[in-house]
Every structure is written in C-alpha cells, then in structure tokens.
PDB file of N, CA, C, O and CB in Angstrom:
ATOM      1  N   MET A   1     198.752 -92.991 221.658  1.00  0.00           N
ATOM      2  CA  MET A   1     197.813 -91.887 221.698  1.00  0.00           C
ATOM      3  C   MET A   1     196.398 -92.408 221.461  1.00  0.00           C
ATOM      4  O   MET A   1     196.171 -93.276 220.619  1.00  0.00           O
ATOM      5  CB  MET A   1     198.184 -90.817 220.654  1.00  0.00           C
ATOM      6  N   ALA A   2     195.474 -91.869 222.207  1.00  0.00           N
ATOM      7  CA  ALA A   2     194.072 -92.246 222.024  1.00  0.00           C
ATOM      8  C   ALA A   2     193.475 -91.426 220.889  1.00  0.00           C
ATOM      9  O   ALA A   2     193.744 -90.232 220.755  1.00  0.00           O
ATOM     10  CB  ALA A   2     193.261 -92.041 223.334  1.00  0.00           C
ATOM     11  N   LYS A   3     192.660 -92.087 220.077  1.00  0.00           N
ATOM     12  CA  LYS A   3     192.017 -91.400 218.966  1.00  0.00           C
ATOM     13  C   LYS A   3     190.800 -90.646 219.486  1.00  0.00           C
ATOM     14  O   LYS A   3     189.962 -91.214 220.185  1.00  0.00           O
ATOM     15  CB  LYS A   3     191.614 -92.401 217.850  1.00  0.00           C
ATOM     16  N   LYS A   4     190.707 -89.375 219.145  1.00  0.00           N
ATOM     17  CA  LYS A   4     189.592 -88.568 219.594  1.00  0.00           C
ATOM     18  C   LYS A   4     188.335 -88.962 218.824  1.00  0.00           C
ATOM     19  O   LYS A   4     188.364 -89.109 217.602  1.00  0.00           O
ATOM     20  CB  LYS A   4     189.897 -87.066 219.419  1.00  0.00           C
ATOM     21  N   GLN A   5     187.230 -89.131 219.552  1.00  0.00           N
ATOM     22  CA  GLN A   5     185.973 -89.527 218.924  1.00  0.00           C
ATOM     23  C   GLN A   5     185.361 -88.344 218.176  1.00  0.00           C
ATOM     24  O   GLN A   5     185.317 -87.224 218.683  1.00  0.00           O
ATOM     25  CB  GLN A   5     184.984 -90.066 219.980  1.00  0.00           C
ATOM     26  N   ARG A   6     184.894 -88.617 216.966  1.00  0.00           N
ATOM     27  CA  ARG A   6     184.239 -87.574 216.179  1.00  0.00           C
ATOM     28  C   ARG A   6     182.834 -87.358 216.711  1.00  0.00           C
ATOM     29  O   ARG A   6     182.145 -88.325 217.037  1.00  0.00           O
ATOM     30  CB  ARG A   6     184.205 -87.946 214.673  1.00  0.00           C
ATOM     31  N   TRP A   7     182.395 -86.107 216.805  1.00  0.00           N
ATOM     32  CA  TRP A   7     181.052 -85.782 217.262  1.00  0.00           C
ATOM     33  C   TRP A   7     180.094 -85.969 216.092  1.00  0.00           C
ATOM     34  O   TRP A   7     180.423 -85.568 214.975  1.00  0.00           O
ATOM     35  CB  TRP A   7     180.979 -84.326 217.828  1.00  0.00           C
ATOM     36  N   PRO A   8     178.922 -86.562 216.307  1.00  0.00           N
ATOM     37  CA  PRO A   8     177.984 -86.758 215.206  1.00  0.00           C
ATOM     38  C   PRO A   8     177.373 -85.444 214.744  1.00  0.00           C
ATOM     39  O   PRO A   8     177.324 -84.468 215.492  1.00  0.00           O
ATOM     40  CB  PRO A   8     176.885 -87.719 215.619  1.00  0.00           C
ATOM     41  N   LYS A   9     176.912 -85.434 213.507  1.00  0.00           N
ATOM     42  CA  LYS A   9     176.194 -84.270 212.995  1.00  0.00           C
ATOM     43  C   LYS A   9     174.884 -84.144 213.761  1.00  0.00           C
ATOM     44  O   LYS A   9     174.406 -85.129 214.325  1.00  0.00           O
ATOM     45  CB  LYS A   9     175.938 -84.388 211.452  1.00  0.00           C
ATOM     46  N   SER A  10     174.295 -82.951 213.791  1.00  0.00           N
ATOM     47  CA  SER A  10     173.050 -82.767 214.531  1.00  0.00           C
ATOM     48  C   SER A  10     171.846 -83.263 213.737  1.00  0.00           C
ATOM     49  O   SER A  10     170.786 -83.519 214.309  1.00  0.00           O
ATOM     50  CB  SER A  10     172.866 -81.299 214.893  1.00  0.00           C
ATOM     51  N   LYS A  11     172.005 -83.401 212.413  1.00  0.00           N
ATOM     52  CA  LYS A  11     170.908 -83.877 211.576  1.00  0.00           C
ATOM     53  C   LYS A  11     171.473 -84.734 210.452  1.00  0.00           C
ATOM     54  O   LYS A  11     172.525 -84.423 209.894  1.00  0.00           O
ATOM     55  CB  LYS A  11     170.086 -82.691 211.003  1.00  0.00           C
ATOM     56  N   CYS A  12     170.769 -85.815 210.122  1.00  0.00           N
ATOM     57  CA  CYS A  12     171.199 -86.693 209.037  1.00  0.00           C
ATOM     58  C   CYS A  12     171.034 -85.968 207.707  1.00  0.00           C
ATOM     59  O   CYS A  12     169.999 -85.349 207.460  1.00  0.00           O
ATOM     60  CB  CYS A  12     170.394 -88.021 209.042  1.00  0.00           C
ATOM     61  N   CYS A  13     172.052 -86.044 206.850  1.00  0.00           N
ATOM     62  CA  CYS A  13     171.988 -85.368 205.553  1.00  0.00           C
ATOM     63  C   CYS A  13     171.279 -86.225 204.499  1.00  0.00           C
ATOM     64  O   CYS A  13     171.093 -85.782 203.366  1.00  0.00           O
ATOM     65  CB  CYS A  13     173.398 -85.018 205.075  1.00  0.00           C
ATOM     66  N   GLU A  14     170.883 -87.448 204.866  1.00  0.00           N
ATOM     67  CA  GLU A  14     170.102 -88.352 204.018  1.00  0.00           C
ATOM     68  C   GLU A  14     170.820 -88.753 202.732  1.00  0.00           C
ATOM     69  O   GLU A  14     170.173 -89.014 201.717  1.00  0.00           O
ATOM     70  CB  GLU A  14     168.791 -87.709 203.670  1.00  0.00           C
ATOM     71  N   SER A  15     172.141 -88.803 202.765  1.00  0.00           N
ATOM     72  CA  SER A  15     172.869 -89.254 201.577  1.00  0.00           C
ATOM     73  C   SER A  15     172.702 -90.761 201.424  1.00  0.00           C
ATOM     74  O   SER A  15     172.472 -91.460 202.411  1.00  0.00           O
ATOM     75  CB  SER A  15     174.375 -88.876 201.666  1.00  0.00           C
ATOM     76  N   ARG A  16     172.816 -91.268 200.201  1.00  0.00           N
ATOM     77  CA  ARG A  16     172.635 -92.706 199.945  1.00  0.00           C
ATOM     78  C   ARG A  16     173.637 -93.532 200.744  1.00  0.00           C
ATOM     79  O   ARG A  16     173.261 -94.478 201.436  1.00  0.00           O
ATOM     80  CB  ARG A  16     172.782 -93.011 198.441  1.00  0.00           C
ATOM     81  N   ASP A  17     174.916 -93.168 200.643  1.00  0.00           N
ATOM     82  CA  ASP A  17     175.931 -93.840 201.453  1.00  0.00           C
ATOM     83  C   ASP A  17     176.195 -92.949 202.664  1.00  0.00           C
ATOM     84  O   ASP A  17     176.710 -91.840 202.523  1.00  0.00           O
ATOM     85  CB  ASP A  17     177.259 -94.112 200.628  1.00  0.00           C
ATOM     86  N   ARG A  18     175.853 -93.422 203.820  1.00  0.00           N
ATOM     87  CA  ARG A  18     175.923 -92.620 205.044  1.00  0.00           C
ATOM     88  C   ARG A  18     177.354 -92.143 205.304  1.00  0.00           C
ATOM     89  O   ARG A  18     178.309 -92.911 205.190  1.00  0.00           O
ATOM     90  CB  ARG A  18     175.409 -93.432 206.248  1.00  0.00           C
ATOM     91  N   CYS A  19     177.481 -90.863 205.654  1.00  0.00           N
ATOM     92  CA  CYS A  19     178.800 -90.319 205.969  1.00  0.00           C
ATOM     93  C   CYS A  19     179.276 -90.872 207.315  1.00  0.00           C
ATOM     94  O   CYS A  19     178.494 -91.489 208.038  1.00  0.00           O
ATOM     95  CB  CYS A  19     178.763 -88.764 205.996  1.00  0.00           C
ATOM     96  N   THR A  20     180.525 -90.663 207.650  1.00  0.00           N
ATOM     97  CA  THR A  20     181.089 -91.247 208.868  1.00  0.00           C
ATOM     98  C   THR A  20     180.538 -90.594 210.133  1.00  0.00           C
ATOM     99  O   THR A  20     180.576 -91.203 211.202  1.00  0.00           O
ATOM    100  CB  THR A  20     182.601 -91.125 208.848  1.00  0.00           C
ATOM    101  N   ARG A  21     180.030 -89.373 210.033  1.00  0.00           N
ATOM    102  CA  ARG A  21     179.494 -88.682 211.205  1.00  0.00           C
ATOM    103  C   ARG A  21     177.972 -88.724 211.267  1.00  0.00           C
ATOM    104  O   ARG A  21     177.367 -88.038 212.091  1.00  0.00           O
ATOM    105  CB  ARG A  21     179.958 -87.246 211.210  1.00  0.00           C
ATOM    106  N   CYS A  22     177.354 -89.515 210.413  1.00  0.00           N
ATOM    107  CA  CYS A  22     175.897 -89.601 210.368  1.00  0.00           C
ATOM    108  C   CYS A  22     175.367 -90.150 211.705  1.00  0.00           C
ATOM    109  O   CYS A  22     175.831 -91.194 212.164  1.00  0.00           O
ATOM    110  CB  CYS A  22     175.437 -90.502 209.181  1.00  0.00           C
ATOM    111  N   PRO A  23     174.397 -89.457 212.338  1.00  0.00           N
ATOM    112  CA  PRO A  23     173.876 -89.949 213.612  1.00  0.00           C
ATOM    113  C   PRO A  23     173.207 -91.315 213.492  1.00  0.00           C
ATOM    114  O   PRO A  23     173.258 -92.110 214.431  1.00  0.00           O
ATOM    115  CB  PRO A  23     172.892 -88.957 214.179  1.00  0.00           C
ATOM    116  N   LEU A  24     172.579 -91.601 212.349  1.00  0.00           N
ATOM    117  CA  LEU A  24     171.941 -92.910 212.155  1.00  0.00           C
ATOM    118  C   LEU A  24     172.983 -94.022 212.111  1.00  0.00           C
ATOM    119  O   LEU A  24     172.797 -95.078 212.714  1.00  0.00           O
ATOM    120  CB  LEU A  24     171.108 -92.917 210.860  1.00  0.00           C
ATOM    121  N   ARG A  25     174.068 -93.782 211.403  1.00  0.00           N
ATOM    122  CA  ARG A  25     175.145 -94.778 211.326  1.00  0.00           C
ATOM    123  C   ARG A  25     175.785 -94.978 212.689  1.00  0.00           C
ATOM    124  O   ARG A  25     176.042 -96.109 213.100  1.00  0.00           O
ATOM    125  CB  ARG A  25     176.210 -94.351 210.300  1.00  0.00           C
ATOM    126  N   MET A  26     176.042 -93.876 213.393  1.00  0.00           N
ATOM    127  CA  MET A  26     176.667 -93.977 214.707  1.00  0.00           C
ATOM    128  C   MET A  26     175.756 -94.693 215.701  1.00  0.00           C
ATOM    129  O   MET A  26     176.243 -95.421 216.565  1.00  0.00           O
ATOM    130  CB  MET A  26     177.024 -92.587 215.231  1.00  0.00           C
ATOM    131  N   LEU A  27     174.446 -94.498 215.591  1.00  0.00           N
ATOM    132  CA  LEU A  27     173.492 -95.203 216.445  1.00  0.00           C
ATOM    133  C   LEU A  27     173.548 -96.698 216.172  1.00  0.00           C
ATOM    134  O   LEU A  27     173.561 -97.505 217.101  1.00  0.00           O
ATOM    135  CB  LEU A  27     172.064 -94.671 216.224  1.00  0.00           C
ATOM    136  N   LYS A  28     173.580 -97.062 214.902  1.00  0.00           N
ATOM    137  CA  LYS A  28     173.627 -98.470 214.520  1.00  0.00           C
ATOM    138  C   LYS A  28     174.925 -99.128 214.978  1.00  0.00           C
ATOM    139  O   LYS A  28     174.916-100.269 215.440  1.00  0.00           O
ATOM    140  CB  LYS A  28     173.475 -98.612 213.010  1.00  0.00           C
ATOM    141  N   GLU A  29     176.046 -98.407 214.849  1.00  0.00           N
ATOM    142  CA  GLU A  29     177.346 -98.938 215.246  1.00  0.00           C
ATOM    143  C   GLU A  29     177.568 -98.890 216.754  1.00  0.00           C
ATOM    144  O   GLU A  29     178.479 -99.535 217.273  1.00  0.00           O
ATOM    145  CB  GLU A  29     178.444 -98.175 214.551  1.00  0.00           C
ATOM    146  N   GLY A  30     176.732 -98.121 217.457  1.00  0.00           N
ATOM    147  CA  GLY A  30     176.884 -97.991 218.905  1.00  0.00           C
ATOM    148  C   GLY A  30     177.973 -97.018 219.305  1.00  0.00           C
ATOM    149  O   GLY A  30     178.531 -97.130 220.396  1.00  0.00           O
ATOM    150  N   THR A  31     178.287 -96.058 218.435  1.00  0.00           N
ATOM    151  CA  THR A  31     179.353 -95.103 218.730  1.00  0.00           C
ATOM    152  C   THR A  31     178.837 -93.711 219.076  1.00  0.00           C
ATOM    153  O   THR A  31     179.619 -92.762 219.133  1.00  0.00           O
ATOM    154  CB  THR A  31     180.284 -95.010 217.559  1.00  0.00           C
ATOM    155  N   LEU A  32     177.526 -93.575 219.307  1.00  0.00           N
ATOM    156  CA  LEU A  32     176.996 -92.276 219.731  1.00  0.00           C
ATOM    157  C   LEU A  32     177.503 -91.967 221.135  1.00  0.00           C
ATOM    158  O   LEU A  32     177.704 -92.884 221.931  1.00  0.00           O
ATOM    159  CB  LEU A  32     175.435 -92.265 219.692  1.00  0.00           C
ATOM    160  N   PRO A  33     177.713 -90.686 221.454  1.00  0.00           N
ATOM    161  CA  PRO A  33     178.138 -90.336 222.812  1.00  0.00           C
ATOM    162  C   PRO A  33     177.062 -90.749 223.824  1.00  0.00           C
ATOM    163  O   PRO A  33     175.879 -90.767 223.482  1.00  0.00           O
ATOM    164  CB  PRO A  33     178.427 -88.812 222.920  1.00  0.00           C
ATOM    165  N   PRO A  34     177.447 -91.077 225.049  1.00  0.00           N
ATOM    166  CA  PRO A  34     176.452 -91.458 226.050  1.00  0.00           C
ATOM    167  C   PRO A  34     175.476 -90.317 226.315  1.00  0.00           C
ATOM    168  O   PRO A  34     175.872 -89.153 226.367  1.00  0.00           O
ATOM    169  CB  PRO A  34     177.140 -91.876 227.353  1.00  0.00           C
ATOM    170  N   GLY A  35     174.207 -90.654 226.481  1.00  0.00           N
ATOM    171  CA  GLY A  35     173.188 -89.646 226.762  1.00  0.00           C
ATOM    172  C   GLY A  35     172.531 -89.075 225.518  1.00  0.00           C
ATOM    173  O   GLY A  35     171.729 -88.146 225.613  1.00  0.00           O
ATOM    174  N   TYR A  36     172.863 -89.624 224.341  1.00  0.00           N
ATOM    175  CA  TYR A  36     172.272 -89.134 223.097  1.00  0.00           C
ATOM    176  C   TYR A  36     171.605 -90.276 222.334  1.00  0.00           C
ATOM    177  O   TYR A  36     172.004 -91.435 222.451  1.00  0.00           O
ATOM    178  CB  TYR A  36     173.343 -88.459 222.220  1.00  0.00           C
ATOM    179  N   THR A  37     170.585 -89.928 221.552  1.00  0.00           N
ATOM    180  CA  THR A  37     169.917 -90.879 220.672  1.00  0.00           C
ATOM    181  C   THR A  37     169.473 -90.131 219.426  1.00  0.00           C
ATOM    182  O   THR A  37     169.711 -88.929 219.305  1.00  0.00           O
ATOM    183  CB  THR A  37     168.703 -91.566 221.382  1.00  0.00           C
ATOM    184  N   VAL A  38     168.825 -90.835 218.493  1.00  0.00           N
ATOM    185  CA  VAL A  38     168.372 -90.229 217.248  1.00  0.00           C
ATOM    186  C   VAL A  38     166.869 -90.393 217.137  1.00  0.00           C
ATOM    187  O   VAL A  38     166.345 -91.500 217.265  1.00  0.00           O
ATOM    188  CB  VAL A  38     169.084 -90.857 216.026  1.00  0.00           C
ATOM    189  N   LYS A  39     166.176 -89.282 216.899  1.00  0.00           N
ATOM    190  CA  LYS A  39     164.737 -89.312 216.669  1.00  0.00           C
ATOM    191  C   LYS A  39     164.442 -88.456 215.448  1.00  0.00           C
ATOM    192  O   LYS A  39     164.869 -87.304 215.368  1.00  0.00           O
ATOM    193  CB  LYS A  39     163.943 -88.808 217.922  1.00  0.00           C
ATOM    194  N   LYS A  40     163.706 -89.030 214.494  1.00  0.00           N
ATOM    195  CA  LYS A  40     163.339 -88.328 213.252  1.00  0.00           C
ATOM    196  C   LYS A  40     164.567 -87.749 212.556  1.00  0.00           C
ATOM    197  O   LYS A  40     164.558 -86.604 212.103  1.00  0.00           O
ATOM    198  CB  LYS A  40     162.331 -87.204 213.548  1.00  0.00           C
ATOM    199  N   ARG A  41     165.636 -88.567 212.479  1.00  0.00           N
ATOM    200  CA  ARG A  41     166.891 -88.221 211.807  1.00  0.00           C
ATOM    201  C   ARG A  41     167.654 -87.066 212.473  1.00  0.00           C
ATOM    202  O   ARG A  41     168.566 -86.503 211.867  1.00  0.00           O
ATOM    203  CB  ARG A  41     166.604 -87.862 210.374  1.00  0.00           C
ATOM    204  N   ARG A  42     167.298 -86.714 213.695  1.00  0.00           N
ATOM    205  CA  ARG A  42     168.000 -85.657 214.422  1.00  0.00           C
ATOM    206  C   ARG A  42     168.616 -86.211 215.700  1.00  0.00           C
ATOM    207  O   ARG A  42     168.054 -87.097 216.344  1.00  0.00           O
ATOM    208  CB  ARG A  42     167.043 -84.495 214.750  1.00  0.00           C
ATOM    209  N   LEU A  43     169.775 -85.679 216.054  1.00  0.00           N
ATOM    210  CA  LEU A  43     170.462 -86.061 217.279  1.00  0.00           C
ATOM    211  C   LEU A  43     169.758 -85.368 218.439  1.00  0.00           C
ATOM    212  O   LEU A  43     169.604 -84.147 218.427  1.00  0.00           O
ATOM    213  CB  LEU A  43     171.985 -85.685 217.226  1.00  0.00           C
ATOM    214  N   VAL A  44     169.327 -86.137 219.447  1.00  0.00           N
ATOM    215  CA  VAL A  44     168.645 -85.555 220.606  1.00  0.00           C
ATOM    216  C   VAL A  44     169.264 -86.085 221.892  1.00  0.00           C
ATOM    217  O   VAL A  44     169.787 -87.198 221.934  1.00  0.00           O
ATOM    218  CB  VAL A  44     167.130 -85.868 220.568  1.00  0.00           C
ATOM    219  N   LYS A  45     169.198 -85.271 222.936  1.00  0.00           N
ATOM    220  CA  LYS A  45     169.714 -85.668 224.247  1.00  0.00           C
ATOM    221  C   LYS A  45     168.621 -86.427 224.982  1.00  0.00           C
ATOM    222  O   LYS A  45     167.463 -86.010 224.998  1.00  0.00           O
ATOM    223  CB  LYS A  45     170.188 -84.427 225.074  1.00  0.00           C
ATOM    224  N   VAL A  46     169.005 -87.556 225.596  1.00  0.00           N
ATOM    225  CA  VAL A  46     168.052 -88.367 226.350  1.00  0.00           C
ATOM    226  C   VAL A  46     167.745 -87.663 227.664  1.00  0.00           C
ATOM    227  O   VAL A  46     168.654 -87.224 228.370  1.00  0.00           O
ATOM    228  CB  VAL A  46     168.607 -89.804 226.605  1.00  0.00           C
ATOM    229  N   ALA A  47     166.478 -87.558 227.984  1.00  0.00           N
ATOM    230  CA  ALA A  47     166.068 -86.850 229.209  1.00  0.00           C
ATOM    231  C   ALA A  47     166.327 -87.647 230.456  1.00  0.00           C
ATOM    232  O   ALA A  47     166.035 -87.182 231.558  1.00  0.00           O
ATOM    233  CB  ALA A  47     164.610 -86.501 229.147  1.00  0.00           C
TER     234      ALA A  47
END
C-alpha cells in the first residue's frame, strides 16, 4: 500500500520544534506538493 502524503498546514505555527506538517519543514525536506511554495511563513500556490 502506498502511504498517503500529508497536506501541509496553510500557515506555520512557529513552534520551536517544527511539526510534521509545517510548510517550512516540508519545503526544506522537499516534500511540498508540486506547484506550492512558502512565502512569509504561509503556503502559497506558484503562479
């Protein structure tokens, strides 16, 4: 079975230890969905 990818949160909660769905962490790990990026701690769609 394929593991379903978790969707990132729409905004970083700024916790000291980043949660697993943090958009900043997912950006760093390269696990953000295609067509999305992070600007000012918010998940945004690339134009």
